[in-house]
PyMOL CGO cylinders between C-alpha atoms (Angstrom):
from pymol import cmd
from pymol.cgo import CYLINDER

trace = [
    CYLINDER, 0.08, 0.23, 0.06, 1.07, 3.15, -0.95, 0.3, 1, 1, 1, 1, 1, 1,
    CYLINDER, 1.07, 3.15, -0.95, -0.58, 5.38, 1.52, 0.3, 1, 1, 1, 1, 1, 1,
    CYLINDER, -0.58, 5.38, 1.52, -1.89, 8.09, -1.53, 0.3, 1, 1, 1, 1, 1, 1,
    CYLINDER, -1.89, 8.09, -1.53, 1.84, 8.84, -2.08, 0.3, 1, 1, 1, 1, 1, 1,
    CYLINDER, 1.84, 8.84, -2.08, 0.32, 9.69, -5.76, 0.3, 1, 1, 1, 1, 1, 1,
    CYLINDER, 0.32, 9.69, -5.76, -1.36, 12.90, -4.05, 0.3, 1, 1, 1, 1, 1, 1,
    CYLINDER, -1.36, 12.90, -4.05, 2.20, 14.35, -3.25, 0.3, 1, 1, 1, 1, 1, 1,
    CYLINDER, 2.20, 14.35, -3.25, 3.32, 15.98, -6.45, 0.3, 1, 1, 1, 1, 1, 1,
    CYLINDER, 3.32, 15.98, -6.45, 6.47, 17.43, -5.26, 0.3, 1, 1, 1, 1, 1, 1,
    CYLINDER, 6.47, 17.43, -5.26, 9.41, 15.45, -6.08, 0.3, 1, 1, 1, 1, 1, 1,
    CYLINDER, 9.41, 15.45, -6.08, 11.54, 16.34, -2.93, 0.3, 1, 1, 1, 1, 1, 1,
    CYLINDER, 11.54, 16.34, -2.93, 8.23, 15.42, -0.68, 0.3, 1, 1, 1, 1, 1, 1,
    CYLINDER, 8.23, 15.42, -0.68, 7.55, 12.27, -2.32, 0.3, 1, 1, 1, 1, 1, 1,
    CYLINDER, 7.55, 12.27, -2.32, 10.97, 11.36, -1.93, 0.3, 1, 1, 1, 1, 1, 1,
    CYLINDER, 10.97, 11.36, -1.93, 10.85, 12.03, 1.89, 0.3, 1, 1, 1, 1, 1, 1,
    CYLINDER, 10.85, 12.03, 1.89, 7.96, 10.48, 2.15, 0.3, 1, 1, 1, 1, 1, 1,
    CYLINDER, 7.96, 10.48, 2.15, 9.11, 7.16, 0.69, 0.3, 1, 1, 1, 1, 1, 1,
    CYLINDER, 9.11, 7.16, 0.69, 11.96, 7.02, 3.04, 0.3, 1, 1, 1, 1, 1, 1,
    CYLINDER, 11.96, 7.02, 3.04, 9.93, 6.61, 5.74, 0.3, 1, 1, 1, 1, 1, 1,
    CYLINDER, 9.93, 6.61, 5.74, 9.36, 2.72, 6.60, 0.3, 1, 1, 1, 1, 1, 1,
    CYLINDER, 9.36, 2.72, 6.60, 5.69, 1.69, 5.36, 0.3, 1, 1, 1, 1, 1, 1,
    CYLINDER, 5.69, 1.69, 5.36, 4.50, 1.24, 8.89, 0.3, 1, 1, 1, 1, 1, 1,
    CYLINDER, 4.50, 1.24, 8.89, 5.06, 4.95, 9.85, 0.3, 1, 1, 1, 1, 1, 1,
    CYLINDER, 5.06, 4.95, 9.85, 3.29, 6.35, 6.71, 0.3, 1, 1, 1, 1, 1, 1,
    CYLINDER, 3.29, 6.35, 6.71, 0.45, 4.09, 7.81, 0.3, 1, 1, 1, 1, 1, 1,
    CYLINDER, 0.45, 4.09, 7.81, 0.60, 5.56, 11.38, 0.3, 1, 1, 1, 1, 1, 1,
    CYLINDER, 0.60, 5.56, 11.38, 1.32, 9.12, 10.14, 0.3, 1, 1, 1, 1, 1, 1,
    CYLINDER, 1.32, 9.12, 10.14, -1.98, 8.60, 7.53, 0.3, 1, 1, 1, 1, 1, 1,
    CYLINDER, -1.98, 8.60, 7.53, -4.27, 7.11, 10.25, 0.3, 1, 1, 1, 1, 1, 1,
    CYLINDER, -4.27, 7.11, 10.25, -3.81, 9.32, 13.36, 0.3, 1, 1, 1, 1, 1, 1,
    CYLINDER, -3.81, 9.32, 13.36, -3.44, 12.89, 12.62, 0.3, 1, 1, 1, 1, 1, 1,
    CYLINDER, -3.44, 12.89, 12.62, -4.91, 15.74, 15.18, 0.3, 1, 1, 1, 1, 1, 1,
    CYLINDER, -4.91, 15.74, 15.18, -7.80, 17.08, 14.54, 0.3, 1, 1, 1, 1, 1, 1,
    CYLINDER, -7.80, 17.08, 14.54, -8.96, 20.24, 16.16, 0.3, 1, 1, 1, 1, 1, 1,
    CYLINDER, -8.96, 20.24, 16.16, -12.74, 20.03, 15.65, 0.3, 1, 1, 1, 1, 1, 1,
    CYLINDER, -12.74, 20.03, 15.65, -12.83, 16.46, 16.87, 0.3, 1, 1, 1, 1, 1, 1,
    CYLINDER, -12.83, 16.46, 16.87, -10.18, 16.72, 19.42, 0.3, 1, 1, 1, 1, 1, 1,
    CYLINDER, -10.18, 16.72, 19.42, -8.55, 13.86, 18.74, 0.3, 1, 1, 1, 1, 1, 1,
    CYLINDER, -8.55, 13.86, 18.74, -6.30, 11.87, 16.24, 0.3, 1, 1, 1, 1, 1, 1,
    CYLINDER, -6.30, 11.87, 16.24, -8.53, 10.69, 13.29, 0.3, 1, 1, 1, 1, 1, 1,
    CYLINDER, -8.53, 10.69, 13.29, -7.35, 9.33, 9.85, 0.3, 1, 1, 1, 1, 1, 1,
    CYLINDER, -7.35, 9.33, 9.85, -6.65, 11.65, 7.08, 0.3, 1, 1, 1, 1, 1, 1,
    CYLINDER, -6.65, 11.65, 7.08, -7.41, 12.20, 3.64, 0.3, 1, 1, 1, 1, 1, 1,
    CYLINDER, -7.41, 12.20, 3.64, -4.43, 13.03, 2.31, 0.3, 1, 1, 1, 1, 1, 1,
    CYLINDER, -4.43, 13.03, 2.31, -4.92, 16.11, -0.51, 0.3, 1, 1, 1, 1, 1, 1,
    CYLINDER, -4.92, 16.11, -0.51, -0.78, 16.93, -0.69, 0.3, 1, 1, 1, 1, 1, 1,
    CYLINDER, -0.78, 16.93, -0.69, 2.34, 17.04, 0.87, 0.3, 1, 1, 1, 1, 1, 1,
    CYLINDER, 2.34, 17.04, 0.87, 5.09, 19.72, 0.07, 0.3, 1, 1, 1, 1, 1, 1,
    CYLINDER, 5.09, 19.72, 0.07, 8.28, 20.22, 1.91, 0.3, 1, 1, 1, 1, 1, 1,
    CYLINDER, 8.28, 20.22, 1.91, 8.96, 23.57, 3.79, 0.3, 1, 1, 1, 1, 1, 1,
    CYLINDER, 8.96, 23.57, 3.79, 12.52, 24.02, 4.63, 0.3, 1, 1, 1, 1, 1, 1,
    CYLINDER, 12.52, 24.02, 4.63, 13.31, 20.34, 6.02, 0.3, 1, 1, 1, 1, 1, 1,
    CYLINDER, 13.31, 20.34, 6.02, 10.02, 19.63, 7.24, 0.3, 1, 1, 1, 1, 1, 1,
    CYLINDER, 10.02, 19.63, 7.24, 7.36, 17.60, 5.11, 0.3, 1, 1, 1, 1, 1, 1,
    CYLINDER, 7.36, 17.60, 5.11, 3.79, 18.89, 5.40, 0.3, 1, 1, 1, 1, 1, 1,
    CYLINDER, 3.79, 18.89, 5.40, 0.88, 17.02, 4.50, 0.3, 1, 1, 1, 1, 1, 1,
    CYLINDER, 0.88, 17.02, 4.50, -2.14, 18.43, 4.12, 0.3, 1, 1, 1, 1, 1, 1,
    CYLINDER, -2.14, 18.43, 4.12, -5.85, 17.11, 3.61, 0.3, 1, 1, 1, 1, 1, 1,
    CYLINDER, -5.85, 17.11, 3.61, -9.14, 16.49, 5.30, 0.3, 1, 1, 1, 1, 1, 1,
    CYLINDER, -9.14, 16.49, 5.30, -10.60, 14.70, 8.26, 0.3, 1, 1, 1, 1, 1, 1,
    CYLINDER, -10.60, 14.70, 8.26, -11.90, 11.37, 7.72, 0.3, 1, 1, 1, 1, 1, 1,
    CYLINDER, -11.90, 11.37, 7.72, -14.49, 11.72, 10.74, 0.3, 1, 1, 1, 1, 1, 1,
    CYLINDER, -14.49, 11.72, 10.74, -15.79, 15.59, 10.41, 0.3, 1, 1, 1, 1, 1, 1,
    CYLINDER, -15.79, 15.59, 10.41, -14.32, 16.82, 7.15, 0.3, 1, 1, 1, 1, 1, 1,
    CYLINDER, -14.32, 16.82, 7.15, -12.24, 19.65, 8.16, 0.3, 1, 1, 1, 1, 1, 1,
    CYLINDER, -12.24, 19.65, 8.16, -8.77, 20.92, 7.33, 0.3, 1, 1, 1, 1, 1, 1,
    CYLINDER, -8.77, 20.92, 7.33, -5.98, 18.76, 8.89, 0.3, 1, 1, 1, 1, 1, 1,
    CYLINDER, -5.98, 18.76, 8.89, -2.21, 18.97, 8.72, 0.3, 1, 1, 1, 1, 1, 1,
    CYLINDER, -2.21, 18.97, 8.72, 0.78, 16.66, 9.73, 0.3, 1, 1, 1, 1, 1, 1,
    CYLINDER, 0.78, 16.66, 9.73, 4.32, 17.95, 9.96, 0.3, 1, 1, 1, 1, 1, 1,
    CYLINDER, 4.32, 17.95, 9.96, 6.60, 15.17, 9.58, 0.3, 1, 1, 1, 1, 1, 1,
    CYLINDER, 6.60, 15.17, 9.58, 10.35, 16.47, 10.87, 0.3, 1, 1, 1, 1, 1, 1,
    CYLINDER, 10.35, 16.47, 10.87, 13.89, 15.29, 9.17, 0.3, 1, 1, 1, 1, 1, 1,
    CYLINDER, 13.89, 15.29, 9.17, 15.39, 12.38, 11.17, 0.3, 1, 1, 1, 1, 1, 1,
    CYLINDER, 15.39, 12.38, 11.17, 18.46, 12.75, 13.22, 0.3, 1, 1, 1, 1, 1, 1,
]
cmd.load_cgo(trace, "trace")
């Protein structure tokens, strides 16, 4: 399973995403903080971009449809 990597257009962001172990990618997509629901929820990934050294994933909450984001910090 690719965990929506096809929705990440930015080459550098896609490379960073694919460097993560599959289980880590699954965990990231399936547990994103939703400020509307007040809990961790699965995300419908819309896009991913590099902002400096951070991978920023944006999408919608699968529970309420609200906007959510997840930041993946660089390793090390």
